[in-house]
LOVO-128135 format. One line per 5 residues: number of its first residue (from 1); their letters; for each residue z, x, y of N, C-alpha, C. Coordinates in nm, 3 decimals. Each point is the difference from the previous one (the first is absolute). Layout:
BEGIN
NUM = a = Z,X,Y,Z,X,Y,Z,X,Y  ...
//
This chain:
BEGIN
1 = xxxxx = 0.000,0.085,-0.117,0.000,-0.085,0.117,0.000,0.089,0.123  -0.091,-0.021,0.085,-0.002,0.070,0.128,0.049,-0.096,0.106  0.086,0.048,0.088,0.058,-0.086,0.102,-0.015,0.063,0.136  0.000,-0.084,0.102,-0.011,0.047,0.137,0.113,-0.056,0.084  0.045,0.073,0.098,0.109,-0.041,0.085,-0.053,-0.072,0.122
6 = xxxxx = 0.073,-0.104,0.044,-0.038,-0.072,0.120,0.109,-0.095,0.042  0.009,-0.028,0.128,0.084,-0.110,0.045,-0.088,-0.123,0.016  -0.129,0.015,-0.013,-0.094,-0.111,-0.003,-0.095,0.027,-0.116  0.026,-0.063,-0.118,-0.075,0.034,-0.119,-0.148,-0.037,0.007  -0.047,-0.064,0.106,-0.140,-0.038,0.010,-0.084,0.106,0.071
11 = xxxxx = 0.058,0.113,0.037,-0.075,0.104,0.068,-0.063,0.094,-0.102  -0.090,0.085,0.045,-0.069,0.090,-0.093,0.073,0.133,-0.013  -0.024,0.066,-0.113,0.068,0.126,-0.030,-0.057,0.116,0.081  0.090,0.082,0.049,-0.036,0.123,0.070,0.075,0.113,-0.069  -0.067,0.108,-0.029,0.065,0.111,-0.069,0.108,0.062,0.088
16 = xxxxx = 0.104,0.052,-0.065,0.107,0.064,0.074,0.098,0.065,-0.096  0.100,0.061,0.055,0.102,0.063,-0.081,0.098,-0.104,-0.051  0.046,0.009,-0.127,0.094,-0.096,-0.051,0.135,0.012,0.070  0.059,-0.114,0.040,0.133,0.005,0.059,0.102,0.026,-0.109  0.112,0.056,0.037,0.105,0.022,-0.098,0.105,-0.110,0.013
21 = xxxxx = 0.057,-0.036,-0.112,0.107,-0.100,-0.002,0.133,0.071,0.019  0.102,-0.074,0.043,0.132,0.062,0.009,0.039,0.057,-0.136  0.057,0.117,-0.002,0.042,0.068,-0.122,-0.116,0.018,-0.099  -0.123,0.001,0.046,-0.120,0.017,-0.082,-0.020,-0.111,-0.103  0.070,-0.111,0.014,-0.019,-0.112,-0.092,0.029,-0.131,0.072
26 = xxxxx = -0.081,-0.098,-0.028,0.022,-0.136,0.046,-0.017,-0.090,-0.120  0.052,-0.121,0.009,-0.030,-0.101,-0.100,-0.112,-0.085,0.056  -0.068,-0.074,-0.086,-0.115,-0.079,0.040,0.018,-0.144,-0.046  0.006,-0.092,0.097,0.005,-0.143,-0.029,-0.144,-0.051,-0.001  -0.042,-0.062,-0.111,-0.135,-0.050,-0.016,0.003,-0.152,-0.011
31 = xxxxx = -0.090,-0.066,0.075,-0.009,-0.146,0.002,-0.147,-0.041,-0.004  -0.028,-0.126,-0.038,-0.139,-0.048,0.010,-0.050,0.014,0.143  -0.128,0.028,0.015,-0.057,0.028,0.133,0.025,-0.111,0.099  -0.014,-0.126,-0.041,0.018,-0.112,0.094,0.141,-0.001,0.057  0.099,0.014,-0.085,0.139,0.003,0.047,0.026,0.124,0.084
36 = xxxxx = -0.058,0.112,-0.040,0.019,0.124,0.076,-0.057,-0.008,0.140  -0.120,-0.060,0.013,-0.061,-0.013,0.133,0.084,-0.091,0.090  0.052,-0.109,-0.057,0.089,-0.088,0.077,0.125,0.076,0.044  0.056,0.078,-0.092,0.120,0.077,0.032,-0.026,0.103,0.110  -0.117,0.065,-0.004,-0.035,0.096,0.105,-0.003,-0.070,0.135
41 = xxxxx = -0.062,-0.118,0.006,-0.004,-0.076,0.126,0.140,-0.034,0.048  0.086,-0.042,-0.091,0.139,-0.034,0.035,0.073,0.123,0.051  -0.014,0.111,-0.070,0.067,0.123,0.041,-0.048,0.050,0.135  -0.130,-0.012,0.025,-0.055,0.049,0.128,0.042,-0.088,0.117  0.030,-0.128,-0.026,0.046,-0.089,0.107,0.147,0.020,0.029
46 = xxxxx = 0.072,0.065,-0.089,0.144,0.023,0.017,0.028,0.102,0.109  0.128,0.016,0.029,0.039,0.097,0.103,-0.002,0.141,-0.058  -0.040,0.093,0.081,-0.001,0.141,-0.039,-0.110,0.032,-0.098  0.007,0.117,-0.059,-0.099,0.047,-0.096,0.051,-0.025,-0.140  -0.007,-0.126,-0.045,0.057,-0.037,-0.128,-0.086,0.040,-0.119
51 = xxxxx = -0.128,0.022,0.021,-0.089,0.028,-0.113,-0.043,0.146,-0.002  0.015,0.059,-0.116,-0.048,0.136,-0.021,-0.139,-0.007,-0.061  -0.041,0.102,-0.072,-0.133,0.000,-0.059,-0.020,-0.116,-0.097  -0.116,-0.061,0.007,-0.040,-0.107,-0.091,-0.117,0.054,-0.081  0.005,-0.017,-0.130,-0.099,0.058,-0.090,-0.077,-0.111,-0.070
56 = xxxxx = -0.125,0.027,-0.035,-0.076,-0.096,-0.080,-0.068,0.072,-0.115  -0.022,-0.075,-0.109,-0.069,0.060,-0.113,-0.151,-0.010,0.022  -0.076,0.062,-0.087,-0.146,0.001,0.015,-0.061,-0.139,-0.005  0.055,-0.089,-0.083,-0.051,-0.135,-0.010,0.055,-0.094,0.104  0.091,0.048,0.083,0.066,-0.080,0.103,0.071,-0.121,-0.058
61 = xxxxx = 0.049,0.012,-0.124,0.076,-0.107,-0.064,0.147,0.003,0.039  0.049,0.119,0.032,0.141,0.015,0.034,0.017,0.083,0.127  0.112,-0.021,0.065,0.042,0.085,0.110,0.133,0.062,-0.038  0.025,0.118,0.052,0.126,0.068,-0.026,0.065,0.043,0.129  0.132,0.001,-0.001,0.080,0.040,0.115,0.089,0.116,-0.043
66 = xxxxx = -0.007,0.110,0.073,0.092,0.111,-0.026,0.138,-0.039,0.050  0.100,0.019,-0.085,0.139,-0.028,0.033,0.081,0.123,-0.035  0.121,0.012,0.053,0.080,0.120,-0.029,0.026,0.018,-0.150  0.007,0.125,-0.041,0.033,0.033,-0.138,0.132,-0.066,-0.038  0.006,-0.055,-0.120,0.121,-0.067,-0.048,-0.008,-0.152,0.008
71 = xxxxx = -0.098,-0.052,0.074,-0.015,-0.145,0.016,-0.030,-0.066,-0.134  -0.078,0.065,-0.086,-0.041,-0.059,-0.128,0.118,-0.038,-0.088  0.110,0.072,0.013,0.116,-0.026,-0.085,0.056,-0.141,0.018  -0.012,-0.058,0.120,0.059,-0.130,0.026,-0.103,-0.105,0.045  -0.129,0.030,-0.013,-0.103,-0.092,0.048,-0.011,-0.120,-0.094
76 = xxxxx = 0.006,-0.121,0.057,0.000,-0.121,-0.084,-0.080,-0.114,0.062  -0.105,0.031,0.074,-0.079,-0.103,0.066,-0.106,-0.052,-0.097  0.005,-0.131,-0.034,-0.098,-0.055,-0.093,-0.144,0.019,0.050  -0.090,0.028,-0.092,-0.141,0.017,0.034,-0.036,0.138,0.050  0.097,0.089,0.002,-0.026,0.137,0.047,0.062,0.098,-0.099
81 = xxxxx = -0.045,0.125,0.010,0.060,0.106,-0.079,0.035,0.115,0.093  0.101,0.074,-0.036,0.036,0.120,0.077,0.009,0.115,-0.099  -0.077,0.103,0.027,-0.015,0.112,-0.091,0.044,0.129,0.069  0.072,0.083,-0.075,0.034,0.132,0.051,-0.124,0.087,-0.009  -0.028,0.075,0.106,-0.118,0.087,-0.002,0.035,0.145,-0.029
86 = xxxxx = 0.124,0.037,0.016,0.044,0.137,-0.024,-0.085,0.103,0.072  -0.052,-0.037,0.115,-0.078,0.093,0.082,-0.142,0.018,-0.047  -0.046,-0.077,-0.101,-0.134,0.018,-0.053,-0.104,-0.089,0.063  0.030,-0.064,0.110,-0.094,-0.090,0.066,-0.088,0.079,0.096  -0.131,-0.016,-0.014,-0.094,0.069,0.089,-0.063,-0.103,0.091
91 = xxxxx = 0.004,0.023,0.130,-0.049,-0.095,0.098,-0.113,0.059,0.082  -0.092,-0.086,0.041,-0.101,0.037,0.099,0.029,-0.088,0.121  0.059,0.055,0.104,0.040,-0.083,0.113,-0.117,-0.053,0.082  0.015,-0.124,0.046,-0.096,-0.058,0.092,0.039,0.030,0.143  0.125,0.029,0.019,0.054,0.037,0.132,0.063,0.138,-0.013
96 = xxxxx = 0.007,0.075,0.107,0.079,0.123,-0.009,0.141,-0.036,-0.043  0.058,0.079,-0.089,0.129,-0.035,-0.058,0.110,-0.018,0.104  -0.014,0.057,0.117,0.102,-0.014,0.103,0.000,-0.136,0.067  -0.105,-0.083,-0.024,-0.008,-0.131,0.063,0.066,-0.110,-0.080  0.046,0.026,-0.120,0.065,-0.102,-0.082,0.129,0.058,-0.057
101 = xxxxx = 0.099,-0.089,-0.018,0.122,0.044,-0.067,-0.035,0.045,-0.140  0.084,0.083,-0.058,-0.027,0.049,-0.134,0.033,-0.103,-0.107  0.089,-0.094,0.028,0.036,-0.100,-0.100,0.041,-0.128,0.071  -0.025,-0.112,-0.067,0.040,-0.131,0.051,0.142,-0.029,-0.045  0.080,-0.057,0.089,0.138,-0.037,-0.033,-0.004,-0.106,-0.111
106 = xxxxx = 0.064,0.025,-0.115,-0.007,-0.094,-0.112,0.054,-0.140,0.034  0.105,-0.009,0.079,0.056,-0.131,0.036,-0.098,-0.079,0.086  -0.066,0.068,0.092,-0.099,-0.065,0.086,-0.121,-0.041,-0.083  -0.042,0.085,-0.093,-0.113,-0.032,-0.087,0.033,-0.119,-0.089  0.119,-0.004,-0.055,0.043,-0.110,-0.086,-0.011,-0.133,0.075
111 = xxxxx = 0.048,-0.003,0.124,-0.007,-0.122,0.081,-0.145,-0.038,0.030  -0.082,0.097,0.033,-0.141,-0.028,0.031,-0.075,-0.051,-0.122  0.027,0.058,-0.117,-0.067,-0.047,-0.122,0.042,-0.142,-0.034  0.128,-0.033,0.022,0.047,-0.136,-0.024,-0.066,-0.098,0.094  -0.009,0.035,0.127,-0.066,-0.087,0.098,-0.148,-0.014,-0.033
116 = xxxxx = -0.064,0.108,-0.040,-0.142,-0.004,-0.036,-0.022,-0.093,-0.120  0.086,0.007,-0.101,-0.013,-0.086,-0.118,0.015,-0.147,0.039  0.094,-0.029,0.089,0.019,-0.139,0.046,-0.121,-0.049,0.078  -0.057,0.084,0.086,-0.120,-0.039,0.076,-0.118,-0.028,-0.093  -0.020,0.087,-0.097,-0.110,-0.017,-0.095,0.018,-0.129,-0.080
121 = xxxxx = 0.121,-0.026,-0.045,0.027,-0.122,-0.075,-0.027,-0.124,0.085  0.043,0.003,0.126,-0.023,-0.113,0.090,-0.150,-0.025,0.022  -0.075,0.107,0.021,-0.145,-0.013,0.019,-0.067,-0.054,-0.125  0.039,0.054,-0.115,-0.061,-0.044,-0.127,0.033,-0.146,-0.030  0.116,-0.048,0.040,0.041,-0.138,-0.025,-0.064,-0.098,0.096
126 = xx = -0.059,0.048,0.108,-0.067,-0.088,0.097,-0.141,-0.038,-0.044  -0.051,0.067,-0.100,-0.139,-0.022,-0.044,-0.017,-0.134,-0.067
//
C-alpha cells in the first residue's frame, strides 16, 4: 500500500522528504474513505490545528490518520482500526511537513469520527 500525506486528501501528490513521527513511530487509525473525508471536514472546522497528516490508500477506499504512538492499545471506535506502525510507515507528503502537525489528537479524532458516522447515517436515512 502506498500512501500520501495531506490535510486535504483530494489534492495531488508532490514528491518530498518523509516527515518523522514523534519518537520515530506513530499509530495509524484507518477508516472508510467516506467517513474519513467527513471527519477531515469536521476537524478542519474546529479550533486550532486539530488534524495532522491524512493518508489515503491507492484505491482511495480508506483514509488514515496519524495519531501518537500508544493510541492503538486503547482504540475502540467501531468501524475503524488503529495499528502500531513501529516507525515503519513511509510517507510522501503533499505539504511540507512543517505545515501540518505530526499527529492528530486521538480524543479529537474520536469525536470527529463519531460525528461523521452520525452525519452519514442521517444522510443515508433521508433517501
